[in-house]
DRENGU-564502 format. One record per residue: x, y, z of N, C-alpha, C, O in turn. Coordinates in steps of 0.1 Angstrom, whole numbers, padded with zeros to 4 digits, always signed. Example, Ala and Ser with C-alpha at 12.3 -4.5 7.8 and 13.67 -1.06 7.14 Angstrom:
BEGIN
+0132-0057+0078+0123-0045+0078+0132-0033+0078+0142-0033+0085;+0128-0022+0071+0137-0011+0071+0129+0000+0079+0134+0011+0080;
***
This chain:
BEGIN
+1520+1327+1579+1517+1319+1597+1502+1315+1594+1499+1305+1600;+1494+1320+1589+1482+1310+1592+1481+1298+1583+1471+1290+1586;+1489+1295+1574+1490+1286+1564+1499+1275+1574+1498+1263+1574;+1504+1280+1579+1516+1274+1586+1511+1262+1598+1515+1251+1601;+1500+1270+1602+1490+1259+1615+1488+1246+1608+1490+1237+1616;+1485+1241+1594+1487+1229+1586+1497+1221+1590+1496+1210+1595;+1508+1227+1587+1523+1216+1594+1519+1214+1606+1519+1202+1610;+1516+1225+1614+1517+1219+1633+1507+1205+1634+1508+1195+1640;+1495+1210+1623+1483+1199+1627+1491+1186+1623+1493+1179+1632;+1494+1183+1614+1500+1171+1607+1511+1167+1615+1513+1155+1616;+1519+1174+1619+1527+1169+1627+1527+1162+1641+1535+1155+1647;+1509+1171+1647+1506+1163+1657+1498+1152+1655+1498+1145+1665;+1490+1147+1643+1489+1139+1636+1498+1124+1633+1494+1112+1633;+1508+1131+1631+1521+1118+1628+1530+1117+1641+1538+1107+1643;+1529+1124+1648+1541+1122+1660+1530+1126+1674+1530+1137+1678;+1523+1116+1681+1512+1123+1691+1527+1125+1701+1539+1120+1702;+1518+1136+1709+1530+1140+1719+1538+1148+1717+1544+1153+1726;+1540+1153+1703+1552+1162+1703+1550+1180+1704+1540+1185+1702;+1560+1185+1708+1558+1200+1712+1567+1205+1700+1577+1202+1693;+1556+1218+1700+1555+1224+1690+1560+1241+1694+1553+1250+1699;+1570+1241+1692+1575+1257+1696+1578+1266+1683+1583+1262+1672;+1576+1275+1684+1573+1280+1669+1583+1295+1669+1577+1304+1674;+1595+1301+1665+1601+1308+1666+1594+1320+1652+1596+1318+1640;+1589+1328+1657+1582+1342+1647+1583+1355+1654+1586+1358+1665;+1580+1362+1642+1586+1379+1650+1571+1382+1661+1562+1374+1662;+1572+1392+1665+1568+1396+1676+1550+1398+1672+1541+1394+1680;+1548+1404+1660+1536+1407+1654+1527+1396+1657+1516+1398+1663;+1534+1381+1653+1526+1374+1648+1516+1367+1662+1506+1361+1660;+1521+1369+1676+1521+1363+1682+1503+1358+1687+1498+1347+1690;+1497+1371+1685+1481+1364+1686+1474+1358+1678+1465+1351+1681;+1480+1360+1664+1480+1341+1656+1484+1334+1660+1476+1324+1657;+1497+1328+1669+1501+1319+1670+1492+1313+1682+1488+1301+1681;+1490+1323+1692+1482+1320+1706+1467+1314+1705+1462+1308+1715;+1459+1316+1690+1454+1311+1691+1453+1297+1678+1443+1295+1671;+1461+1290+1678+1463+1273+1674+1468+1268+1689+1476+1273+1697;+1459+1255+1690+1463+1254+1702+1471+1238+1699+1470+1230+1707;+1478+1237+1688+1487+1225+1684+1502+1236+1686+1512+1231+1682;+1504+1248+1692+1513+1254+1696+1516+1257+1706+1508+1263+1713;+1533+1250+1712+1529+1252+1730+1539+1265+1735+1537+1268+1747;+1545+1269+1730+1549+1287+1725+1555+1290+1717+1561+1284+1708;+1553+1302+1719+1560+1315+1704+1570+1320+1713+1570+1325+1724;+1583+1317+1702+1596+1324+1704+1595+1337+1696+1592+1340+1685;+1598+1345+1706+1600+1359+1696+1615+1361+1693+1624+1358+1701;+1617+1369+1676+1626+1369+1673+1626+1382+1668+1620+1385+1658;+1634+1392+1676+1632+1403+1670+1641+1411+1663+1648+1421+1667;+1639+1405+1647+1641+1414+1633+1630+1418+1626+1619+1413+1624;+1639+1431+1621+1626+1438+1614+1628+1428+1597+1639+1423+1592;+1613+1427+1590+1611+1424+1575+1625+1424+1568+1627+1435+1561;+1635+1416+1566+1648+1417+1555+1657+1417+1566+1666+1409+1562;+1660+1420+1577+1668+1425+1587+1672+1412+1589+1664+1403+1592;+1690+1410+1587+1697+1399+1591+1700+1394+1606+1702+1383+1610;+1699+1408+1614+1702+1408+1621+1709+1399+1628+1702+1392+1635;+1724+1396+1629+1731+1380+1629+1731+1384+1645+1721+1381+1652;+1740+1389+1651+1738+1392+1663+1725+1386+1676+1725+1378+1685;+1716+1393+1671+1705+1387+1675+1699+1371+1674+1694+1363+1682;+1703+1372+1660+1697+1356+1653+1706+1342+1663+1701+1332+1668;+1722+1350+1663+1731+1342+1673+1728+1340+1686+1732+1329+1690;+1722+1347+1694+1723+1352+1705+1706+1343+1711+1703+1338+1722;+1698+1343+1696+1684+1334+1700+1693+1325+1702+1698+1321+1712;+1695+1320+1688+1702+1300+1692+1708+1297+1701+1709+1286+1706;+1715+1307+1705+1728+1299+1721+1718+1298+1732+1720+1290+1741;+1706+1306+1730+1695+1310+1739+1686+1291+1736+1679+1288+1746;+1686+1287+1731+1679+1279+1726+1683+1262+1728+1674+1253+1730;+1697+1259+1727+1704+1254+1734+1701+1242+1742+1702+1230+1739;+1697+1248+1751+1693+1241+1764+1683+1236+1760+1678+1230+1771;+1675+1234+1750+1661+1234+1749+1658+1217+1746+1647+1212+1748;+1671+1210+1740+1668+1198+1736+1661+1196+1718+1660+1185+1714;+1657+1204+1712+1650+1204+1702+1657+1187+1698+1667+1181+1702;+1645+1184+1684+1651+1174+1681+1649+1175+1667+1652+1164+1661;+1645+1184+1660+1645+1186+1648+1641+1206+1648+1636+1212+1658;+1644+1213+1633+1637+1225+1632+1631+1229+1619+1639+1236+1614;+1624+1228+1614+1615+1226+1603+1616+1245+1598+1613+1254+1606;+1620+1246+1589+1624+1263+1588+1617+1266+1573+1622+1264+1562;+1603+1270+1577+1595+1272+1562+1600+1284+1551+1600+1284+1539;+1604+1294+1559+1609+1305+1545+1622+1298+1543+1630+1290+1549;+1623+1306+1526+1634+1299+1517+1644+1308+1524+1654+1300+1525;+1648+1318+1530+1659+1330+1531+1672+1322+1536+1672+1311+1542;+1680+1327+1533+1693+1323+1542+1692+1328+1560+1698+1321+1569;+1687+1337+1561+1686+1346+1573+1674+1337+1584+1672+1338+1596;+1669+1330+1576+1658+1321+1581+1665+1307+1589+1659+1301+1599;+1676+1303+1584+1679+1295+1587+1692+1291+1597+1698+1280+1599;+1695+1304+1602+1706+1310+1610+1701+1303+1627+1708+1297+1635;+1689+1308+1627+1686+1307+1645+1689+1285+1646+1697+1282+1654;+1684+1277+1639+1682+1265+1643+1701+1259+1640+1706+1248+1644;+1707+1268+1635+1722+1264+1633+1729+1268+1644+1738+1261+1650;+1725+1277+1647+1733+1285+1659+1729+1272+1673+1738+1266+1679;+1716+1270+1674+1709+1265+1684+1712+1250+1686+1707+1244+1696;+1723+1242+1674+1728+1230+1672+1718+1220+1674+1719+1210+1681;+1708+1225+1666+1698+1212+1665+1697+1203+1658+1692+1207+1647;+1700+1190+1659+1706+1179+1652+1700+1178+1634+1707+1174+1624;+1686+1181+1634+1682+1181+1626+1668+1192+1621+1657+1195+1625;+1681+1198+1605+1673+1210+1605+1668+1206+1587+1673+1201+1577;+1654+1212+1592+1649+1208+1576+1645+1223+1568+1643+1234+1573;+1645+1219+1555+1640+1231+1549+1643+1229+1532+1651+1221+1527;+1635+1239+1525+1639+1234+1509+1652+1243+1508+1656+1251+1517;+1658+1241+1494+1669+1247+1490+1664+1258+1489+1652+1258+1488;+1672+1270+1489+1672+1282+1490+1684+1289+1487+1694+1286+1481;+1682+1299+1493+1692+1315+1494+1706+1307+1504+1709+1307+1516;+1714+1300+1493+1727+1295+1496+1727+1293+1515+1730+1301+1523;+1722+1278+1517+1717+1274+1529+1726+1260+1528+1718+1251+1531;+1734+1257+1526+1739+1242+1526+1753+1246+1535+1762+1255+1534;+1753+1234+1546+1760+1240+1557+1748+1238+1569+1746+1228+1576;+1739+1252+1567+1732+1259+1576+1718+1249+1580+1711+1250+1591;+1716+1238+1567+1703+1229+1570+1710+1219+1566+1714+1220+1554;+1715+1207+1573+1718+1193+1569+1703+1181+1563+1705+1170+1558;+1689+1188+1565+1681+1179+1557+1676+1190+1549+1668+1199+1554;+1680+1191+1535+1677+1198+1522+1669+1189+1514+1672+1178+1510;+1655+1198+1509+1646+1192+1501+1651+1201+1489+1655+1213+1487;+1649+1191+1484+1644+1197+1465+1626+1198+1463+1619+1189+1464;+1624+1209+1460+1610+1212+1457+1602+1209+1443+1603+1214+1433;+1599+1204+1445+1591+1198+1428+1580+1210+1429+1575+1213+1440;+1576+1216+1420+1563+1226+1421+1552+1220+1412+1541+1225+1410;+1556+1208+1406+1546+1208+1402+1536+1195+1409+1525+1191+1406;+1545+1189+1419+1544+1180+1430+1532+1187+1437+1521+1183+1440;+1539+1201+1441+1536+1206+1450+1528+1220+1449+1533+1229+1456;+1519+1223+1444+1517+1238+1433+1516+1249+1447+1520+1261+1446;+1508+1243+1459+1506+1253+1467+1514+1254+1478+1518+1244+1483;+1517+1265+1483+1524+1265+1496+1519+1261+1504+1527+1259+1514;+1502+1257+1509+1500+1248+1523+1508+1233+1522+1512+1227+1532;+1510+1229+1508+1512+1217+1502+1530+1218+1506+1536+1208+1507;+1534+1226+1507+1552+1227+1506+1552+1229+1526+1561+1224+1533;+1543+1234+1530+1546+1235+1543+1550+1221+1551+1561+1218+1557;+1535+1212+1549+1534+1202+1553+1545+1191+1548+1549+1183+1556;+1549+1191+1536+1559+1184+1528+1574+1181+1538+1581+1171+1539;+1574+1195+1545+1587+1197+1555+1583+1186+1567+1592+1180+1573;+1573+1184+1570+1569+1174+1582+1569+1161+1580+1569+1153+1590;+1568+1156+1566+1571+1145+1560+1583+1140+1559+1590+1148+1565;+1591+1128+1554+1605+1117+1552+1606+1124+1538+1596+1128+1533;+1614+1125+1532+1622+1134+1517+1614+1126+1507+1610+1132+1497;+1610+1112+1508+1609+1108+1498+1594+1100+1497+1590+1092+1488;+1588+1105+1509+1573+1105+1512+1561+1112+1501+1559+1124+1498;+1556+1103+1498+1540+1110+1488+1537+1118+1494+1536+1117+1507;+1533+1132+1484+1526+1143+1490+1510+1137+1496+1505+1127+1490;+1503+1143+1505+1494+1139+1508+1483+1144+1497+1484+1155+1491;+1473+1134+1498+1460+1140+1488+1456+1154+1494+1456+1164+1488;+1453+1154+1507+1446+1164+1514+1455+1168+1525+1460+1160+1534;+1458+1183+1524+1467+1184+1533+1454+1192+1543+1443+1196+1537;+1457+1194+1560+1449+1199+1569+1446+1216+1566+1453+1225+1560;+1433+1216+1571+1431+1234+1570+1435+1239+1581+1434+1231+1591;+1440+1250+1582+1442+1256+1597+1428+1260+1603+1417+1261+1597;+1431+1263+1616+1416+1262+1625+1422+1271+1635+1429+1266+1644;+1419+1285+1633+1420+1293+1646+1407+1292+1656+1396+1295+1653;+1415+1288+1668+1402+1285+1683+1403+1300+1692+1412+1302+1700;+1393+1308+1690+1392+1318+1698+1385+1319+1712+1377+1311+1711;+1384+1324+1722+1383+1326+1736+1366+1334+1737+1363+1346+1734;+1357+1323+1741+1345+1333+1734+1343+1346+1745+1333+1353+1744;+1353+1347+1755+1352+1359+1763+1356+1372+1761+1351+1382+1766;+1369+1368+1749+1376+1378+1747+1364+1382+1733+1363+1394+1729;+1359+1374+1729+1349+1375+1716+1342+1387+1723+1345+1399+1720;+1333+1383+1734+1322+1389+1738+1325+1402+1742+1317+1411+1740;+1339+1405+1748+1344+1419+1752+1346+1428+1737+1345+1440+1737;+1349+1419+1726+1355+1429+1714+1341+1433+1714+1339+1445+1715;+1331+1424+1711+1318+1427+1702+1314+1436+1708+1310+1445+1701;+1313+1441+1726+1306+1453+1732+1319+1463+1732+1316+1474+1736;+1329+1461+1729+1339+1473+1728+1336+1483+1713+1338+1495+1715;+1334+1480+1704+1330+1484+1686+1317+1483+1690+1311+1489+1680;+1306+1479+1700+1294+1481+1698+1281+1474+1685+1270+1478+1679;+1289+1461+1685+1283+1453+1675+1265+1446+1680+1261+1441+1690;+1261+1448+1673+1245+1442+1678+1244+1427+1677+1243+1422+1666;+1244+1420+1686+1242+1411+1685+1233+1402+1679+1235+1390+1677;+1222+1409+1678+1210+1403+1673+1210+1405+1657+1200+1402+1650;+1221+1410+1651+1223+1412+1636+1235+1407+1628+1246+1411+1629;+1231+1400+1621+1240+1395+1612+1251+1399+1605+1249+1405+1594;+1266+1398+1610+1276+1403+1604+1281+1403+1590+1284+1392+1586;+1282+1412+1582+1290+1410+1569+1302+1420+1573+1301+1431+1578;+1317+1413+1572+1327+1414+1574+1333+1419+1558+1331+1412+1548;+1339+1431+1558+1346+1434+1548+1358+1439+1547+1359+1449+1554;+1371+1436+1538+1385+1436+1543+1391+1440+1525+1395+1432+1517;+1389+1455+1524+1392+1466+1514+1404+1464+1509+1407+1463+1498;+1416+1463+1523+1425+1464+1517+1435+1451+1511+1431+1440+1507;+1446+1456+1511+1457+1443+1504+1472+1452+1502+1474+1462+1494;+1481+1446+1511+1496+1457+1513+1501+1452+1500+1507+1462+1496;+1502+1444+1493+1508+1438+1476+1508+1453+1474+1518+1459+1477;+1496+1460+1469+1489+1470+1461+1481+1473+1454+1474+1463+1451;+1476+1485+1449+1458+1487+1442+1458+1479+1437+1446+1475+1439;+1466+1467+1425+1461+1457+1417+1457+1445+1424+1455+1435+1417;+1454+1445+1437+1450+1433+1442+1435+1444+1451+1432+1439+1462;+1430+1451+1449+1418+1457+1460+1410+1462+1447+1412+1469+1437;+1397+1453+1453+1384+1455+1444+1380+1468+1448+1380+1470+1460;+1377+1482+1436+1373+1491+1442+1362+1495+1457+1352+1488+1459;+1366+1504+1464+1360+1509+1473+1345+1512+1472+1337+1508+1480;+1344+1519+1461+1329+1519+1454+1322+1508+1452+1311+1510+1456;+1323+1496+1446+1321+1483+1451+1315+1476+1464+1304+1470+1466;+1324+1478+1470+1323+1475+1484+1315+1481+1492+1309+1475+1501;+1312+1498+1489+1304+1502+1490+1291+1499+1489+1283+1496+1498;+1288+1498+1477+1274+1492+1473+1272+1477+1480+1262+1473+1486;+1282+1470+1478+1277+1458+1488+1271+1460+1502+1261+1454+1507;+1278+1470+1506+1273+1471+1521+1260+1473+1524+1252+1468+1533;+1257+1486+1511+1241+1496+1511+1232+1478+1509+1221+1476+1515;+1239+1470+1501+1226+1460+1494+1225+1449+1511+1214+1445+1514;+1235+1446+1519+1233+1437+1530+1226+1449+1544+1218+1445+1553;+1233+1463+1544+1225+1469+1555+1207+1471+1551+1198+1471+1559;+1206+1473+1542+1192+1474+1535+1184+1461+1538+1172+1463+1540;+1190+1447+1541+1183+1434+1548+1183+1436+1558+1178+1427+1564;+1186+1446+1567+1188+1443+1579+1205+1438+1587+1206+1436+1599;+1213+1437+1580+1224+1433+1586+1230+1439+1591+1226+1449+1585;+1238+1443+1597+1251+1456+1598+1268+1451+1591+1272+1440+1588;+1273+1459+1590+1285+1459+1582+1302+1463+1593+1305+1470+1603;+1307+1458+1587+1327+1460+1598+1333+1462+1591+1330+1455+1581;+1341+1466+1589+1349+1472+1581+1365+1469+1580+1373+1478+1577;+1369+1458+1582+1391+1455+1587+1399+1466+1578+1398+1473+1568;+1406+1463+1586+1421+1470+1575+1431+1475+1590+1428+1474+1602;+1442+1479+1583+1455+1484+1588+1452+1499+1591+1440+1503+1590;+1459+1504+1595+1460+1518+1596+1464+1525+1578+1461+1536+1574;+1468+1519+1574+1471+1524+1560+1459+1518+1553+1461+1515+1541;+1446+1516+1561+1434+1512+1551+1426+1524+1555+1415+1524+1549;+1427+1533+1562+1421+1541+1566+1412+1548+1558+1400+1547+1559;+1417+1555+1551+1411+1564+1536+1402+1555+1528+1392+1560+1523;+1406+1539+1526+1396+1539+1521+1383+1531+1528+1371+1531+1523;+1388+1526+1539+1372+1525+1546+1370+1537+1548+1361+1542+1541;+1373+1543+1555+1363+1556+1556+1352+1559+1540+1341+1563+1539;+1360+1558+1533+1355+1564+1523+1342+1554+1521+1334+1561+1516;+1339+1546+1522+1330+1528+1526+1322+1534+1532+1312+1539+1528;+1326+1535+1544+1315+1543+1555+1309+1550+1551+1297+1548+1551;+1313+1560+1547+1306+1571+1544+1294+1571+1534+1282+1576+1534;+1301+1563+1526+1288+1555+1513+1280+1548+1514+1271+1546+1505;+1281+1541+1526+1275+1531+1529+1258+1533+1532+1251+1524+1531;+1256+1542+1534+1241+1550+1533+1233+1548+1552+1224+1554+1558;+1240+1538+1557+1231+1533+1571+1248+1531+1583+1253+1520+1587;+1253+1548+1586+1262+1546+1591+1259+1539+1607+1268+1534+1614;+1246+1540+1611+1249+1536+1627+1252+1519+1628+1255+1513+1638;+1250+1514+1614+1253+1500+1618+1263+1492+1606+1263+1481+1601;+1271+1506+1603+1280+1507+1594+1294+1509+1602+1297+1520+1603;+1306+1498+1609+1316+1502+1619+1327+1498+1610+1328+1488+1604;+1336+1511+1610+1350+1513+1604+1358+1512+1616+1359+1520+1626;+1363+1501+1614+1375+1496+1626+1386+1496+1618+1394+1488+1623;+1391+1501+1606+1404+1504+1604+1414+1512+1607+1417+1523+1603;+1420+1504+1614+1433+1511+1622+1425+1511+1638+1432+1518+1645;+1419+1508+1641+1413+1508+1653+1417+1495+1661+1418+1495+1673;+1418+1485+1655+1417+1471+1662+1432+1466+1664+1439+1472+1657;+1440+1455+1673+1450+1451+1677+1445+1439+1664+1434+1439+1658;+1456+1431+1662+1458+1422+1655+1446+1407+1662+1437+1402+1656;+1450+1406+1675+1443+1398+1686+1429+1401+1686+1423+1391+1686;+1421+1415+1685+1407+1419+1681+1404+1419+1671+1392+1419+1668;+1416+1419+1659+1405+1416+1645+1400+1399+1648+1389+1396+1650;+1410+1393+1647+1409+1377+1645+1395+1374+1653+1386+1366+1648;+1392+1380+1667+1380+1377+1676+1370+1381+1668+1361+1373+1665;+1370+1397+1664+1360+1403+1651+1353+1395+1643+1341+1393+1641;+1365+1389+1639+1363+1383+1621+1353+1367+1627+1343+1362+1621;+1356+1362+1637+1347+1350+1643+1337+1354+1642+1329+1347+1635;+1332+1364+1648+1317+1369+1648+1308+1371+1632+1296+1373+1630;+1320+1369+1624+1310+1372+1607+1300+1362+1606+1302+1350+1609;+1291+1367+1601+1281+1359+1589+1285+1355+1580+1282+1344+1576;+1294+1364+1575+1302+1360+1563+1311+1373+1558+1308+1385+1559;+1319+1368+1555+1328+1377+1552+1331+1382+1535+1324+1377+1527;+1339+1390+1531+1344+1392+1517+1360+1400+1518+1364+1407+1527;+1367+1397+1507+1378+1399+1509+1387+1402+1494+1385+1398+1483;+1396+1409+1497+1406+1409+1487+1417+1398+1491+1419+1395+1502;+1423+1393+1482+1439+1385+1486+1446+1391+1494+1454+1401+1492;+1444+1384+1506+1454+1395+1519+1452+1382+1531+1446+1371+1532;+1461+1389+1537+1463+1383+1552+1449+1378+1559+1445+1366+1563;+1440+1395+1559+1430+1389+1566+1420+1378+1563+1414+1371+1571;+1420+1380+1545+1414+1367+1538+1417+1355+1546+1408+1348+1551;+1430+1351+1547+1432+1336+1555+1430+1336+1569+1423+1327+1573;+1434+1343+1575+1425+1344+1589+1407+1342+1591+1402+1334+1600;+1401+1348+1584+1388+1347+1580+1386+1332+1575+1378+1326+1582;+1390+1322+1565+1389+1310+1562+1395+1303+1573+1390+1292+1574;+1406+1306+1582+1410+1295+1590+1398+1296+1601+1396+1286+1608;+1389+1309+1604+1381+1306+1614+1369+1301+1606+1360+1303+1614;+1365+1297+1597+1356+1289+1590+1345+1297+1589+1334+1292+1594;+1345+1308+1584+1335+1318+1582+1330+1318+1569+1336+1309+1563;+1320+1323+1559+1319+1320+1549+1322+1333+1541+1318+1344+1544;+1328+1330+1532+1339+1334+1529+1337+1340+1507+1331+1333+1500;+1341+1349+1504+1342+1353+1490+1355+1361+1491+1357+1371+1497;+1363+1355+1483+1373+1367+1478+1377+1371+1463+1371+1364+1455;+1382+1378+1460+1380+1384+1446+1397+1387+1443+1404+1395+1448;+1399+1376+1434+1412+1379+1426+1415+1385+1416+1408+1382+1406;+1425+1396+1414+1425+1398+1399+1438+1396+1394+1442+1386+1389;+1447+1408+1398+1462+1406+1399+1470+1395+1403+1480+1392+1397;+1465+1388+1414+1470+1373+1414+1461+1362+1416+1449+1365+1415;+1463+1353+1419+1459+1338+1415+1453+1331+1425+1461+1334+1434;+1443+1323+1429+1444+1319+1440+1446+1298+1437+1440+1288+1441;+1457+1301+1430+1465+1291+1426+1474+1286+1433+1476+1274+1432;+1479+1293+1442+1492+1291+1452+1487+1292+1468+1489+1283+1477;+1481+1304+1469+1477+1306+1484+1461+1310+1482+1458+1322+1482;+1449+1298+1480+1441+1297+1482+1433+1300+1494+1442+1298+1502;+1423+1304+1501+1416+1304+1512+1413+1288+1515+1406+1281+1507;+1419+1284+1530+1420+1272+1532+1407+1268+1537+1407+1267+1549;+1394+1265+1530+1381+1266+1539+1371+1259+1532+1369+1262+1520;+1363+1248+1537+1356+1244+1530+1340+1254+1522+1332+1250+1514;+1342+1267+1529+1329+1276+1531+1336+1288+1525+1333+1299+1528;+1347+1284+1514+1350+1297+1510+1348+1295+1495+1347+1283+1492;+1347+1304+1482+1346+1306+1470+1351+1320+1469+1352+1330+1476;+1355+1315+1458+1370+1327+1450+1361+1329+1439+1353+1321+1434;+1363+1340+1435+1359+1350+1418+1376+1353+1416+1383+1358+1425;+1380+1349+1405+1391+1351+1395+1387+1357+1384+1376+1354+1380;+1394+1365+1378+1393+1374+1364+1395+1363+1356+1402+1353+1360;+1389+1362+1340+1392+1356+1334+1398+1359+1321+1401+1350+1312;+1401+1378+1320+1412+1382+1314+1429+1376+1315+1437+1371+1323;+1429+1380+1301+1444+1374+1294+1456+1377+1298+1466+1370+1298;+1454+1393+1304+1465+1397+1311+1463+1397+1325+1467+1406+1331;+1456+1385+1333+1450+1383+1347+1458+1369+1350+1458+1361+1341;+1462+1366+1356+1471+1377+1371+1485+1378+1365+1493+1369+1362;+1488+1390+1364+1500+1397+1363+1510+1398+1373+1522+1399+1370;+1504+1398+1386+1511+1395+1398+1520+1411+1401+1530+1411+1409;+1514+1423+1394+1522+1434+1396+1511+1441+1408+1498+1440+1409;+1520+1448+1414+1516+1460+1427+1503+1471+1417+1493+1475+1422;+1506+1472+1405+1498+1484+1401+1494+1476+1384+1501+1469+1376;+1481+1481+1384+1479+1477+1370+1489+1481+1358+1489+1493+1355;+1497+1474+1351+1507+1475+1343+1497+1484+1327+1502+1493+1320;+1486+1480+1325+1479+1485+1314+1470+1498+1317+1463+1505+1308;+1472+1500+1327+1463+1515+1336+1447+1512+1334+1439+1521+1337;+1439+1498+1329+1426+1498+1331+1417+1489+1346+1406+1491+1351;+1427+1481+1349+1424+1472+1363+1413+1463+1361+1406+1458+1370;+1410+1462+1349+1396+1455+1347+1396+1440+1353+1386+1433+1354;+1407+1437+1355+1405+1424+1366+1399+1425+1378+1393+1416+1384;+1400+1439+1383+1390+1440+1392+1371+1446+1392+1361+1442+1397;+1375+1459+1382+1362+1462+1374+1354+1458+1372+1343+1462+1376;+1356+1445+1365+1347+1436+1356+1338+1425+1369+1328+1419+1368;+1345+1426+1376+1341+1417+1389+1328+1431+1397+1332+1440+1405;+1317+1431+1395+1305+1438+1400+1300+1432+1414+1301+1421+1418;+1294+1443+1422+1289+1435+1434+1281+1429+1430+1283+1417+1432;+1269+1432+1423+1258+1420+1421+1265+1405+1425+1261+1398+1434;+1277+1402+1413+1285+1390+1410+1283+1385+1425+1274+1378+1429;+1293+1393+1434+1296+1389+1444+1284+1389+1454+1285+1383+1464;+1276+1395+1452+1264+1393+1460+1256+1382+1460+1247+1380+1468;+1257+1372+1447+1252+1359+1437+1259+1351+1446+1255+1342+1453;+1271+1356+1446+1280+1344+1453+1280+1340+1466+1278+1329+1471;+1282+1351+1472+1279+1354+1489+1265+1347+1490+1266+1334+1492;+1254+1352+1489+1238+1342+1490+1239+1331+1488+1234+1325+1497;+1246+1321+1476+1244+1309+1472+1253+1304+1491+1247+1299+1500;+1265+1306+1489+1278+1300+1497+1265+1301+1514+1263+1292+1523;+1259+1315+1512+1252+1311+1526+1236+1304+1532+1232+1302+1544;+1228+1301+1516+1222+1291+1513+1222+1275+1508+1212+1268+1506;+1237+1273+1507+1243+1265+1507+1237+1256+1490+1238+1244+1488;+1232+1268+1480+1234+1262+1465+1245+1264+1462+1255+1270+1468;+1243+1258+1448+1260+1262+1439+1265+1274+1439+1257+1284+1438;+1277+1276+1442+1285+1291+1442+1290+1292+1425+1289+1302+1419;+1295+1278+1420+1296+1285+1403+1313+1287+1407+1320+1292+1399;
***
């Protein structure tokens, strides 16, 4: 969802005055609300992987009177092409995917070699079929409301005088993408010792990991465990306060990048070659092991060295170089 903003920025650049409405799940509304290019978010009440044919047909029929000129379908699934078809939108654009002939009438054939990044593929759908790929795509940039940010800072007890290190130790994909909690705790202790404060971000499923990091931080007064305590809207606003962010390859990483926070991302089982952080203020650490990236949820060899070999001192050095404007390597 964050990366889709690159498409919206491009469309506004090449089609001045265009009105952009986005059909998306309800959970994504706080993210879309922070994209000034989006006119409105239209909720599709369907669970992940759910066809929900009747609901998609009903939504499509309801949208017929809106007079849309084009629908751009970013997912490659069959079900994602149903609403524009039922809405009778004249031009329905998307990549070839699951049996979408007829549902889409501007069907593109993807060249993975020409468009290796997901964000490039999104932006390309906003261009004419045979247009040359852009040399550079726009970076997503979320915009927060200062009043909402101030409320969040007060509600969660952040000190406005201390720099904030935000740690994002979760990853829904699986444990193979997670840097060890003990390493996050060691990094937290390092910056707490320098007079910083630390915030731990994550969903309810990250509570145990974040609680462990909080316990091992050594300075609980200035280490804030926010896992499972914040809405997505609050997470976006709180991350905007970050002086620096360290994250696994996760959704929160993309939010931090779109807020243009100084960011270090740790890769192991996955690769920055498809969905890197889209920010000039971000740097990555990727494993050089022969077995990485394996793209498995759990380490198939049982040693998890792709993450264990990245030590806290290495991450701190990368982050310090990023903050001081030195070479990050």
